[in-house]
N, C-alpha and C positions, 0 to 999 in steps of 0.2 A: 558309594555315591554314583548315581547314574550319569552325572555330567562329566564327560571324559576330560574336559579342560579344567576341571575343578580339582586341584591337587591337594595333598595334605597340607602343604604350605599355605595355600589359599584358605583352607578351612581354619588353620591355626590363626591366620590373620583376622578372619571374621570373628572367631571366638575371642581373640585377644581384644579386639575393639569393643565387643559386647561386655567382656569382663571389665574393661577400662571404664565403662559407664556404670558398673556396679550390678550387672544383671547376669543371670545364668542362661546357658543355652538350653532352655527347656523346650522351645519349639524346634521343629526339625527343618533343616535347610534342604528343601526339595524343589525350590523354585529357581529356574534358570533366568538369565537376563530377559529372554523373550517372555517368560511367564510373568515376570515383574511388570513388563510393559503391558502384557495382555490383561492383567487384572485391572489396571487403570483404564485401559482402552475399553474394556467390557463395561465398566461402570459409567464412563462417559457415554458410550453407546449412542451414536448418532441416529440409530434406528429406534431409539426410545424417546429421548427428549426432542430430538430433531423432528420427529413425526408428531408426537403427542402434543407438542406446543406450537405447531405450525401457524395456528391462527393468530398468534401474537404478531406475526409478520404479515400474512396474507390479508388479515382484517385490520391491519394498522396502516403502515406506509406502503403496502403493496409490494411489487417486485423489487424495488430498491432496498427494502428491508432485508432481502436475501442477497441480491447482487452486490450491494455495498455494505449493508449492515452485518452480514455474517462474518466477513473477514475482519471488520473492525471489532466486533464482539469477541472473536477468537483471540485477537491481539491482547485484549484486556485480560483474558484468562491466561494467556501465555506469559505475561509479565510476572504473575504470581508463581507459575510453574518454574520459571527460570530462577527466580530468587529462592524458592523453596529447595530447588535442586542443589544449590550451593550449601545450604544448611544440612540437607539430608546426607550429603557426602561426608560431612564432618561428624554427624551424629546419626548413624544408621541403626535406629532402634524402633521397635514396635511402639505405636502410639506416639510417633515422632513429634508431632506438633506440640503435644503436651510437654514432652521432654525438652524440646527447643525453647518453649515459652518459659520453662523453669530455669534452665541453665543460662540462657541469654538475658533473662530478667531476674525474677525471684519466685519464691513459692506462690505468691499471690497471682502473678501473671500466668504462671504455669497452670494453676488451678482454674483460672478464668478461661484460658485457652482450651483446657480439657472439656469444660462444660459447654462452651460454644460448639466445639467439634463433635462432642458426644450427642448433644441434642440435635444438631444438624444432621448427623449420620442416621440417627434413629428415625427422625421424621422424614428424611429423604428416602430411606428404605421403604417406609410406608407409602410415600408418594410414588416411587418407582413402581411398586407392585400394584398400587391403585391404577396407575397409567397402563400397566400390563393388563389388568382386569378390563378396563374400558376398551383397550385395543381388542382384546379377545371377544368382548361382547359385540363390538362393531364389525369385527371380521367374521365371526362364526355364530354369534348369538341368534341370528335368524334361522340357522340350520338346527340349532338345539332348543329353540323356543325359550331362550333365556330372557328374563325381565330384570331390569336394574332395580333391585331393592336393597335396602341396608343389609338384610339377612343374607341374600345371595352374595352380595359383595364381601361380607365378612367371612362366609364359608369358603369362598374362592380364595381369599387372602390367607386364611388359616391353612388350607391345603398347599397353596403355592409357597408361602413362607416356610411352612413346616418341611417341605421337600428340600428347599434351599438350606435350611438349618441342618437337616439330617446329612446332607452331602458334606457340609462343612464339618460336622461332627466326626465324620469318618476319615478325616485326615487331609492335610494340605496337598498330598500327592494326587488324590482324586480331584480335589477342587482345582488344582493347577492344570490338570489335564483338560478339564472342562472349560476353564477360562482360556487356555491355549486354543482350544477348538473354537471358542467364542470369538477370539481375535481374528482367526481366519474366516469364520462365518460372517462376521460383520463386514469384512472386506468384500467377500464374494457377493453377499446379499445387497450391499450398497451399490456395487458395480452393476449387478443384475437389474436392480430397480432403476438405476440411471439409464441403462440401455433400453429397457422397456419404455420408460417415459419418453425418451428421444425417438424411439421407433414409432410410437403412436401419436406423437405431437402433430397437430394439424399444420402448424407452421413453425419456423424457427425465428421467432421475433425476439432477438437478443436485446432489443432496446427496452423491453419490459423489465429486464433485470436492473436497469438503471433509471427507471421512470418512477418518480415519487408520486404517491397518491395520498389521500387522507380519508380512510374509511372509518375513522373514529366516530362513535355516536350512532352509527347506522345499525338498524335492527338486523338480526340474523334469522336464518330459517328455523322456525319452531318445529316441534314434533308433529304438529298437524299440517305441516307443509306451507304454512303462511309466514310472511316476513314480520313476525311479531316477537321473535326471540330477543334476548338481551344482547346488547352490543358487547364485543370483546373488550373494547376500550371506551370510556366515556368520551364526550366531545372534547377534542384537544387541538392545539395548533399542529401544523405539519411538522415543525421541528420537534415538538414533544413526542408526537406519535412515532417518529423515526427513532428517537432516542429510546423510547420504551420497547421498540422492536429489537433493540440490542439485547434485551433479556433472553430472547430465544437462544442465541449462541452462548451467552454468558451462563445461563442456567443449564444448557446442555453440556458445555465444556467445563465440567467440574468433576470431582471425585478422584482426581489424579493423586490425591494424598494417600490413596490405597497403596501406591508403590512404597511410600514411607512406612505405612502400618504393617506391611509384610516384610520389612527389612530383615528381621531375625530369621526369616524362612527363605531368604534369597541368597544365592551364592555370589561372592564378591560384591557384597551389598554396597560398599562405599563407591564402587564404580557403576553397578547395575541400577541402583535406585534412582539417581539423578537422571540417567539416560531414559529409564522407564517413564518417569514423569514427563519429560520434555517431548519424547517421541510420541507418547500417547496423545498429547495435545496437538502436536504437529499433524499426525496422520488423521486424527479426527477432524481437524480443521479442513484439511485438503479434501478428503473423501466426502465429508459432510457438504462442502461447498459444491462439489460436482453433483452430488445426489440432489440437493435442494434446488440448484439452478436447473437441473434437468426436469424436476417436478414443476417448477414455475413455467418452463417452456411448454410443458404438456397441457397446462390448464387451458380449457376452451376459452375462458374469459376471466380477466382479473376481477372485474366487477361481480361476476357470478360467483367466483371463488370467495370473495370477501363476504358475500351474503350467506355463505355456508357456515361461517364462524368456526367452531371447534370441530365440525364434521367435514372440513375441507378435504382431508386426505381420502376418506372413504368415498366422498362424493366424486372427486376427480378420478379415482381409480375405477369406480363403477361406471362413470361416463365414458372413459377412454380405453380401458384395458380389457382384454379377453377374460371371461370369467375364470377359466381354468388357470391361466397364467396369474391372474390376480390372487386366487386362493393359494397357489404355491408360494407366491411372494409373502402373503399374509402369514402362512405357516412358518416360513423362515424368519420373518420379523418377530413373530411371537417367541420363537426359540431364543433369538438374540435378546429379547426383553427379559425372558426368564433368567437367562445367564447373567444379565446385568444385575438383577436382584440377587442372584447367587454370589456374585463378587462383592456386592455391597454388604451382605451378611458377613463375609470374611473381614471387610474393613471395620465394620461396627464391632465385631467380636474382639479384634485385636486392640481396638481403642479401649474397650471395657477392661480387657485383660491387663493392659499396660497401666491404666489408671488405678485399677484395683491392686496391682502388684505393689504400688506405693501407698496403699491404704487410703485411696481417695474416694472410695465408694462405700455405701453400706454393704455388709456381707462381703467385704473385700477378700477375706481368706477363702471363701468359696469361689468367687468370681475369678480369682487369679490362679486357681488350680488347673494344672495341665494334665490331661489324661495320659498315663504311661503307655497305654495301648495305641492310641491314635495320635498322640503328641499334639493335641489341639486343646484350646481352652473351652471345654465342653459347656460349662455353666455360663460362661460369657456369651457363647454362641446362641444358646437357647434363650437367654435373658434378652439379648438384643432383638432377636426375632419376635419374641413375645411382646416386648414393649412397642415394637413398630405396629403390630396388629392392634394392640390395645389403644394406641394413639389414634389410629384410623377409626376404630369403633367408637371410642368415647367422643372424639371431636366431630364425628358425623351426626351425633345425636343432639348437639347443642348448636344453636344459631345466635348470631348477634344481628338484629334486624332481620333481613332476609338472607344473610350470608352464613353458611355453615362455618363453625369454628375451624373445621378441617381446612377449608379453602384459605382462611386467614392465616393459619399457622404455616401451611405449606409455602405461602408467599414469604415467610420468614426463614425458611430452612436454608436457602442459599445465602441469605444475609448472614446467618449464624456461621455457615461453613467458611465463607470468605473472611469473616471477622477472625475465625480461628487460624486462617492462613496469614492474615495481615499482622496479627499480634507478634508472632515470633520474627516475622520479616522486619517489622519496625524496630523490634528490640535488637536484632542483628545489625541494623543500620548504625546503632550507637555502640554496640558491643564489640564491633570489629577492632581488633588490635589491642583491646583492653584485656585485663586478666580473665574476664568472663569468656573470651573467645580468642585464643592465641594460635590455635592449630587448625588449619584448614584441611579438608579432605582432598583426595586425589582429583576430584572434579572441582576445579577452582577457576572462577571467573576473573579473579583479581579484585582488589579493593574498589577500584573506580567503577568497574562494570557492575559489581554487586550492588553498590550504593545507588547507582543509577536505577537499576531495576527495583530496588527497595523503595525509592522515592516514587517511581511509577506505580508500584503496587499500592502505596498509600493513597495516591491520587485516584487510582482505579477503584479502591475500596470506597472512597467518598462518592464516586459516580454510581457504583452499584447500590449503595445505601440510598442515595437520592432517588434513583429510578425505582428501587424496590418498595418505596413507601408511597408512591404516587397512586391516585385512584385508578382502579377499584381496590387497591391493596393498602389504603391509608392506615388500616388497623395494624399493619406490620410495624409502624412506628411505635405505637403504644405497647405492643407486645415486646419489642426489642428493648425499649426503655424500661418497661416493667421487669423484664428479665435481668437487666443490669442492676436495678434497684434491689431485687430479691437476692441476687448473688452477692451484692455488696453487704447486705444485712447478714446473710448466712456466713460470709467470710469473716467479717469483723466480730460477729457475736459468737461464732463457734469454731470455724475451721482454722483461723489464723493461729490459734493456740495448739490445735490438735494435729493438723496436717503438716507433715515434715517435707513433703515433696520427694523428688528423686535423689539418690545419693550423689553428693558432690564433694570433691576434695577428699578430706581424710575419711569421710564416711564410706567411700568406695573400698578402701583397704580393709575396713572392718567387716566387710561382707564376704570375705574369702571363704570362710567355713560354710556360711549359709549358701553361697553359690555352689560349692562342691556338693553339699547335701541335696540341693534342688536338682542338680544334674544327675546325681546318682539315682534319685527317686524316679526319674523318667527314663533311665537307661542310656543317657547320653555318654558317649565315649569320645573324648577329645584327642 
């Protein structure tokens, strides 16, 4: 083991905890505490969501959507991370949310949590890589003569996602090195971008960070250079447009469940995972705030920025920043966004692996298989990557009215993810101290504090759902309700009799021989 402070006793404790939940140490523990933090920090990636979704703020409530809205939205995400940290310390296992939903509730709540999390992860992987594609086109498309067509987009995604899956295929050691690098690179690039923005700002008008505007319903710059483009938000009151601007930080500060999904590959998981979750949210919130405030201060005019709509970042950089400096920053941001997708492939594959391990998916015996050579769930990795590309391709070809289905579904992805966070948290609120949850992990808030954050998480979930289904994303309501109806039908008609869920109680002891055989098959030595 390369981690000098990871002793045989530590390893024994990690494996003992995993065996106690009925699972074999098939994956390889190669991730340090920093690596566990870095994988969540990489998926959050303030240089991805924080940049690609800027118009939700600048074409909404203006500067106040950043100066006031960003910290408020980050607090919403933080309450989930803190509550999840408590549970992750007690149950440090891959696919943690699914396992928590089962053990703190029942087979049905675990199964529902798994599907919410899995669909959210697959679609958000597609959305992250589509965002990377559009960033690449905006940054370098003019040099390469690229035109945005469905064919070009899908070819780009196939190559990009294929590389991310291949790296994941080759072992957690390589993936961890790259996500560690990503963690440092995000810090450096965010600082560099902030410094450049402040250096080229015409004035330091800090009041604009706390000045409310209402740009909803206003047309944006179209491709022909005229103000005939669609508005970012339909016409709304100032209060509503500010609240909708909270989606920028809420949508950006997510993905920290990756720390839980890689629990079985992290050293001292019961200690490292909760810290990885919370610290990734904290540092993303702080550095994101500095970076975005610097960007707002750089803008020549808030009115002109609002008129740019989704092109606001490239417009502002083109107006204010030296071309060479701008292109260097673009290259660094693109690498960060690529590594964001890489870390998301890791998270998706571990969720698929964990759910399949308990026979929750079709072809579970294949999807749960771990490569003895690479110690990774190879089939799960390529399946998750493939499904994300197919999702983007299929949903881009179908429209409802004038809106592509892709746009509608992406508006649901974070609702799905946060629902998968909220279910085990809500179950934990009622399970604390009952036979379902008697033993806490070493990272322990205490009953009062956990229940406070659990209640806050439930309130925050209601807020996210209400905001997430507002125009122009009203179809998200029908998709979410439709998904719940379909899953209810599938569960009661088929899965309730077939699906047994994770091993609990006496079932754990029965798996001893199976665990030993699985570890022998991949060459694990405890």
